[in-house]
C-alpha positions in Angstrom: 40.9 23.0 1.7 44.5 24.3 1.6 45.3 27.8 2.7 48.1 29.9 1.3 51.4 28.6 2.7 50.2 25.0 2.5 48.2 24.9 5.8 45.3 22.5 5.5 41.9 22.9 7.1 40.7 19.6 8.6 37.5 18.1 7.3 35.5 19.0 4.3 33.6 21.9 5.9 33.7 23.9 2.7 32.2 21.3 0.3 29.8 22.7 -2.3 27.2 20.2 -3.2 23.9 21.2 -4.8 22.1 21.1 -1.4 24.6 23.5 0.1 24.1 25.9 -2.9 20.3 25.7 -2.5 20.7 26.5 1.2 23.0 29.4 0.5 20.6 30.7 -2.3 17.7 30.4 0.1 19.6 32.2 2.8 20.5 35.1 0.5 16.9 35.4 -0.7 15.5 35.1 2.9 17.1 38.3 4.2 15.5 40.4 1.4 11.9 41.4 2.1 10.2 40.9 -1.2 6.8 42.3 -2.2 5.3 38.9 -2.1 6.7 38.3 1.4 5.4 41.6 2.7 2.0 41.1 1.0 1.6 37.6 2.4 2.3 38.8 6.0 0.0 41.8 5.6 -2.8 39.6 4.1 -2.6 37.0 6.9 -2.5 39.8 9.5 -5.5 41.5 7.7 -7.5 38.3 7.9 -6.7 37.8 11.5 -7.3 41.4 12.5 -10.4 42.3 10.5 -12.3 39.0 10.1 -14.7 39.0 13.0 -16.8 35.9 12.4 -16.9 36.1 8.6 -14.5 35.0 6.0 -12.5 37.9 4.5 -12.8 38.4 0.7 -9.6 39.3 -1.3 -11.2 42.5 -2.5 -11.5 43.7 1.1 -7.8 43.0 1.7 -6.9 44.8 -1.5 -9.0 47.8 -0.4 -7.5 48.0 3.1 -3.9 47.1 2.3 -3.5 48.3 -1.3 -2.1 44.9 -2.3 -2.4 44.3 -6.1 -4.8 41.4 -6.7 -2.3 39.7 -9.1 0.0 39.2 -6.2 -2.7 38.6 -3.6 -4.7 35.8 -5.2 -1.7 33.7 -6.0 -0.2 34.2 -2.6 -3.5 33.5 -0.8 -4.0 30.2 -2.7 -0.4 29.2 -1.8 -1.1 29.9 1.9 -4.3 27.8 1.6 -2.3 24.9 0.1 0.2 25.1 3.0 -2.4 25.1 5.8 -2.1 28.7 7.0 -5.4 29.8 5.5 -8.6 28.1 4.5 -10.7 29.1 1.5 -14.5 29.4 1.9 -16.6 29.1 -1.2 -19.8 30.9 -2.0 -21.2 34.4 -2.3 -20.1 35.2 1.3 -16.9 33.2 0.9 -13.3 34.4 1.3 -10.4 33.4 3.5 -10.0 32.5 7.2 -7.1 31.4 9.3 -6.6 27.7 9.2 -5.6 27.7 12.9 -5.8 30.1 15.9 -3.7 33.1 15.2 -1.5 32.3 18.2 -0.6 29.1 16.5 0.6 30.7 13.2 4.1 32.1 13.3 5.5 34.8 11.0 8.3 32.4 10.3 5.9 29.8 8.8 4.4 32.5 6.5 7.9 33.5 5.4 8.9 29.9 4.6 5.8 29.3 2.5 6.4 32.5 0.4 10.2 31.8 0.2 9.4 28.4 -1.2 7.0 29.9 -3.7 9.6 32.4 -4.8 12.3 29.7 -5.0 10.0 27.7 -7.3 9.7 30.7 -9.6 13.5 31.3 -9.7 15.4 29.6 -12.4 18.8 30.3 -11.0 20.7 27.1 -10.2 24.0 28.3 -9.0 25.3 31.5 -7.4 28.7 32.8 -8.6 31.1 33.9 -6.0 34.7 34.1 -4.8 36.3 31.8 -2.2 35.8 34.6 0.3 32.1 34.9 -0.6 31.5 31.1 -0.4 33.6 30.5 2.8 33.1 33.7 4.8 30.2 35.9 3.6 27.6 33.2 2.8 28.1 31.3 6.1 27.7 34.6 7.8 24.5 35.2 5.9 23.3 31.7 6.9 23.9 32.6 10.6 22.0 35.8 10.2 19.2 34.0 8.4 18.9 31.5 11.2 18.8 34.2 13.8 16.1 36.1 11.9 14.1 33.0 11.4 14.3 32.1 15.1 12.8 35.5 15.9 10.1 35.1 13.3 9.3 31.6 14.5 8.7 33.1 18.0 6.5 35.9 16.6 2.9 34.9 16.0 0.1 36.5 14.1 -1.6 37.1 17.4 1.5 39.1 18.5 1.1 41.2 15.3 -2.6 41.8 16.0 -1.6 43.0 19.5 0.9 45.4 18.0 -1.8 46.7 15.6 -4.3 47.2 18.5 -1.7 48.9 20.7 -0.7 51.1 17.7 -4.3 52.3 17.4 -5.0 50.6 14.1 -8.8 50.4 13.9 -10.3 46.9 13.2 -13.3 46.2 11.1 -13.9 43.0 13.1 -16.2 44.9 15.5 -18.6 46.0 12.8 -18.4 42.5 11.2 -19.6 40.8 14.4 -23.2 39.8 14.8 -24.4 40.0 18.4 -27.9 38.6 17.8 -28.6 35.8 20.2 
């Protein structure tokens, strides 16, 4: 790249192949907290916090969280396909965490939903100026990486602890069966 005045920047650090555009597009999308992203995090947290020993049915999540079922079902199935949740069939079926809640990061949930949203997006290229491509988007990428690092270190168990400390009542206690 040549700057005004003829000064050259060494290397091809500003190349714009399709992979770079996809990374930039993902970075811009990542910072925005979409409804699907929020609903997915809330649904996984709801399952972790309220499950007790039984699977959680989607209608229970809808009742507690107010998440529209049209968003919820699609998102839950996507989380099952990516190993965050497991689906349990039958009349008492529903959803469970696929792993211990301390082994599921919020970053993992975010990536799954981000990939789902990217698959639904038909945009192939972002328009922008040289300043946008060379300054603003790299800055956004840095911010995205910092946010994702924090989300990768935040587990569903951490969120459950925050809910408990915040006084959020859990239905898990009344769902537990203490018959021995």
